N, C-alpha and C positions, 0 to 999 in steps of 0.2 A: 504494500500500500504506500502511496505517496501523499505527503501533506501538501495541501494547497490552501491558499488564502484568497478570499473573495472581497473585493472592494465594492460595496453597494453605493449607489448614488444617494444623496440626501445629506442634510445637515443635522445637527443636534442642538438642543437647548443648552446654551453655554452657562447662563446664570439663572438657575432654577428659582432661587429665592427672590430675585428681582422680578422675574416674570410672574411669579405667583402674587407678589405684592402689587404689581401693576394691574393685574387682572382683578384682584379682589377690591382694589380701590374704587372700581366702578360699581361695586355692590355695597358700599358702606351704609347706605340707607336701610339695608335689610336688617341690620342689628341695632337694637336699642338697649341701653343699660338695663341690666337685671334680667334679660331674656335667657331662658334655659334653652340651649341649642344642642340638638342631637347631630352628631357628625357620622354619617353612614359610610362604613368602610367594608369592602368586599374581601373575598378569599383569594383573589388572583395575585400573582407575583408581579405587580406593577413596578417598573423602575422607579426608584426613589420614593416608594410609597410612604415609608415612615417620615421622611422629610416633608412630604406634602401634607400629611395629616398634622404633624407638629406645627407647620406653618399656618394651617387653617385654625388650629386650636389657639395659637398665639394671636391671630387676627381677631378672633371672636373675643378673647379676653381684653385686648386693647380697646375694644369698643364697649366694654362693660358687660359683656355677655358671660354666661356660665356654661361652658361647653362640656359635653360628655360624648363618649364614643359608643356607637351601636353597630354590632356586626350586621352587615346586610348581605347575607350569604344563602338565602333560601334554606336548603336542606344540607348544606355542606357542614363539615365538622361533626359528622355523625348525627346531624339534626338535633344536637343538644347544645345547651348554653355553654357547658364546660368545654365541649369540643370546639365551638366557634371562638371562644376566648383563647383557646390553645393555638388556633390558627393565627390569630392576631399576634400572640406572643412570639410565634415563629418569625414574624416580620418585624420584631422589636417594637411592636405597638403595645405598650403597657401603660398603666397609670403613671408609673415612675418616669418613663421616657417621654411620654406625651404631655404630662402635667394636667391630665384630665381623667376622670374615672371611666371605666369600661362597664357598660350595662348590657350583658349578653343574653338577656331573657328571650325565650322563644315564644312568649305570649303575643297574641295579635288582637286587634280590634277589627270589626267589619265596617267598611265604608259603604256609602250608598252605591248600589250596583248600576242603577239606571239601565242603559241598553247593553251593558257589558254581558258577554256570554257566560261568564263564571262569576262567583262571588268575589268581592274585592277585599283583600286583607292588608293590614298595615301594622308594622311592629308597634306594640303597645308603648314601649319605652319612648319611641320617637314621637308617637301620637300625643303623649302627655307633655311633651316639650312645647316651647313657644314657637319652635321652627326647626326644620331639618335641612342640613347641607349634605349634598351628595358628592362623593369623590370616586371617580372611576375612570378606567381606560376605555376608549372607543376603539373597537376593532371588529373585523369580520368574525362571525360566529362559526363554531365548528360543526353545527348541525343544520343550518339553513341559511338562505340568502333573502334579505328583505330590506325595506326602507330603514328599519331599526334592527340592529343585531346586538352585539355586546356593547354596553354603554350605560348612560344614565337612565334611559327609558327602561331597560331591562332591570337595572338595579332597583328602580321604583316598583316595578311590577312583581319581580320574583325575589330579589334580594331582601327587600324590606317586607315582603309578604310572608317571609319565613317559610317553614315547611308546608303549611296549608296552601299557600298560593302557588308554590312550586309544584305541588301535586296536582292542583286543579288545572294549571296550564299545561303541564307535561302530559296529563292524561289525554289531551287532545292531539298528541303527537306533534309533528312538525307544524301543522296548521295552528296549533295552540301558540307556538313560539312566533310564527310569522304574522298571524292575524289577530290573535286574542291578546297576546302580551301588550301590544300598543293600546288596545282598548282599556286594559287594566291600568296601564301607566297614565292614560288620560284621566281616568277616574281618580287616581291618586293626586294628580295635579289639581283637579277640581275640588276634591274634598279632603285632601290631606293638608299637611302644613309645610310642604317643601318650599324653601326660600330661594335656594340657588343651587347650581351644580358646578363642580370643578371637573372638567374633562381633560384628559391627556391623550395624546397620540404618540406612539413609539415609532422609531425608525427601524430599519432592517437589522441594526446592530443591537436591538433591545435597549435603546437609550431613549430618553424623552426628546421628542421632536418639537412638539408644541404643547401649549397649555392654554386653556380658555376657561373663564368663569363667567357665567351669565345667569340672570334671574330665572326663576321657575317658568315664567311665562314664555321664555324664549327657547327652552330646552327642546321641545318637539320640532321646532323649525330649524334649529341650528345643528342638532346632532347629525343629521344625514350628510351635511357638508364635511364634518370631521370623519365620518365613516368612509367617504370617498377618498380622502387623503390617506387614511389608514390602509385602504385597499391597494393604493398605488405603492405604498411602502412595504407591503408584505413580502418577505423573501420567499424563494422557492428553491428547490433542488436544481442543479444546473443541467440535469438530463431528465428525459421523460420515461426512460425504461431502465429498470434495475432487476437483477436477480435477488439481491439481498441488501436491505438497509439495516445497519446496526445503529441503534439509538442508545447512548450511554445511560440516559436517565429520563424517566417519565414522572409526571406528577401534576397536581392541580395548580401549583405555582408556575408551571410551564404553560399549560393549557387546560381548559375545562375538562378535557378528556385525556390529560397526561401527555398526549401528542396532538399537534394541530392537524386536523383532518385534511386541510387544504395542502399541507406540506407532504403528507404521506399518501394522499389520494385514496383514502378509505373513509367511508361514512358509517357503514354497518347499521343502517336503519332499515328495517323491513318496509318494502314498498317505495323506498326512495332510491333513485338511480345513483350509482357510484360515480365519482368524478372520472372523466375521461383520461386524465393524466394527473400525476405521474402513474405509471403502471409498475408496481413493485410486487414481485412474486412472493417474497418472504420478508417479514420484519422481525428482528431480534432485539428485544429490550433487555438491557443489562442490569439496571438498578432503578430504585425508587428514590425520589428526592426526600430529604429529611423534612422539608417544608410542607410536604403533602400530608404528613402525619398519618401515614398508612392508607390514605384514600387512594386506591388504585383504579378509580373509575376510568374506563377506557383501556384497561389492560387487554380486553378482548380484541383490540385492534392489532395486537401483536400476534405472531405465530409461535414464537419461542421466547422464553424468559429464563433467567438463571434461578437456581435455587435461592440464591441470596436475595433477589428481588421478591420472590414469592414469600419468603419468610418474613419480609418486612410489611406485607400487606395486612391491614386491619380490615378483616372481612365485614365487621359491623359497620364501620364508616363507609366502606366501599358499597356494601349492599344498600345502605340508606340512600346514598346518592343515586345508584343505578336504578333502584326501584322507584324513586321519585321521577326519574326521567322516563321510565317505561321502556327504554331501549336496552333490553336485557343482553343482547349479543355483545354489547360493549363491556359487560362485566364477566364474561366467560373466561376461564383460566386457560391460557395457551399451554403448549407442551413445555415441560420444565426440564431444563438441562442442569445436571449436577455441577458441571464446570463450563467455562466458556469454550474450552476445546471441544467438549461434548456438543455444545450448541452449534459450533461450526460443522462438526461431523453430521449432526442431524440436518442442518441446512443443506449440506451437499447431498445427503440421501433424499431429502424432499425434492431437490431440484433434479434428481435422476443422474447425479454426477458421482464419480469416484472421489473427487476432491473439488475444491473451489478454484482450482487453477483455471484461469481464463474467464471466470465469472465476473459479471458487472456488479461491483460492490461499492457502497459508500458508507462510511461511518461518520456520525455526527454526535456532538455532545448532547443536544436536545433539539427540539423543533423550533426553539426560539433563536438558537445560535447556529446560523448557517454560514457564518463568515470564515470558519475553519473547517476543512473536510479532510478525511483520509479516503483516498480513492484507489481502486484497483487499476491495473494497466489498461484494460479496455475503456474504462471511463476517462482516465487521464488522456488517452489518445484522442478522445472526442472533444475534450474541453481545453486542452493545452493550446495556448495562443489566443484564446478569447480575451476580449477586453474585460478588465476587472479580475482576471484570474492570474495569480502569482504562484508558481511552483516553488515550494520550499524544500530544497535539498533532494537527497536520494531516497530510494524506496526504504520503507521502515516496517517494523512489525505491525500487525493489524491493530494491536491494542497499545500502541505508543501513546504516552501521556500527551495531553494537549499543551501547546505553548502557553506560557503564563500571560502573555500580552496579546 
């Protein structure tokens, strides 16, 4: 395998604190002295998340408000208050580091439903506050394509609706996410207490590209613009056909399904067409991230996993997430290899080969980090010389450690 580096187009946000302060300055009127403000934080591994949350907490305090943090995670964290607080702790979001209490209750209140297709729920802790601020990343979703995908609208509808809202929307399958989720978010905007949203978009290097803060009344209109920017920034594998993709780590902090479905070309939802590309015959996942806290939702997208990965799976947390979505294929356990050498031998056998000699293989750290790749000779021959591709040295072992920078 040969190490290659990829240079993606795009800039990054150089001064995050300054950008956040400038955006929030336009929302000063939303906070009055004495107001209790719930700050909604999700379970995704957003770049600089703790820094963003701390910045919003400080901004609320500077205006005389009393902030506290509410997990907005639907059924993640095993659908328990303790589990959701543990997820935040894994991102270094604690009362001590943020200077604000964490209120992880799973209790909800029901808001007026009006014409929405399902009941509308909202986190009770947030509802009792004088206002709620959302912090989330806007990006393409791993299960559907629509006007609203992952972002502030989904956080309002599913994240702050806790487990009951997640179940109600996911019970309708992809249609629930694409069509009903925006209905529920609209009801939250009408009848909840959302004051404003802080939305970020990341570049292809998993860094903050831009940051926007806007009042609740503008969320529905402005989020699609950010989604289109995020689509243009989303990285992809450099080839469309592979025999084997090796993924070093999967987890909820990487993607909602542990691996980004748009990167690996697998959806695994009954009745929904699979992506046309990339076409990957086998996927081997080596490990589970610590930040996912055992939640291996999406493990079923892989064909092979190591014993090490499997033993780190928390089935309770994984099943709670998978059962809420209703997409059970994504929670099925792949073939388990005792060692990585066994996994490679199993891959060769599954491909009908005596060895992996001549196979088209790419190894990646995870589906967020596609700027460094290890590629087999057939893949290298296809991509060498392309713009943005830099070959780093001679051929190396397939499990060579990644460069530090």
